N, C-alpha and C positions, 0 to 999 in steps of 0.2 A: 504494500500500500504506500509506503514511503517513496518508492521509486515512481509510482504514478503521480503522487503529489508533487514531487520534484519536477517531473515532466510538465505537468499542468502549470506549475508556477513559471516555468520558462516560457510556455506558450503565452501566458498572460503578460509577461514582461515584454515579449516581442510585439505586442499590440502597438507600442509606440513607434515601431518601425513599419507598420502597415499590415502586420499579420492579423488576418480576420477570421480564421477558422474557429476561434474560440466562441464566435457568435454563429451557431449552427445555421440559423435561417438566412444569414447573410450569404452563405455559400451554396445552399441547396434550394433556396426559394426561387420563385418565378423571376424576380428582378435580376438575379444573377445571370440566369440563362438568357433573359432579354438583352442584357448588356453584352453578352457574348455574341448573340445573333446580330445585334446592331453593329458591333465592331467588325464583323465579317461580311456585313452587307445583306443579311437575310432578315431584316426587321419586319417583314410581312408576317412572320410567325410569332411576333411578340405577344405575350399573354398578360403582362402585368396590368395594363390599362383596364381590363375588364375583370380582374381577379379580386377575390376577397382579401388577398395579401397586400393590395396596394396601400390601404390605410395603415397597416401595421408595419410594412417593410419598405414601401415605396418612397 
């Protein structure tokens, strides 16, 4: 358990450098995939605008 706690603390410390995976929904929510699709030019499949996640994560 101590090893996991140490790993988790490092992840939390890395947030100041842009590490975002400690916020689960920031990485797996619709907004993340919309950003990827827009950056590669496939924004016609974006889903966040009509999603229930928009208010919470948008």
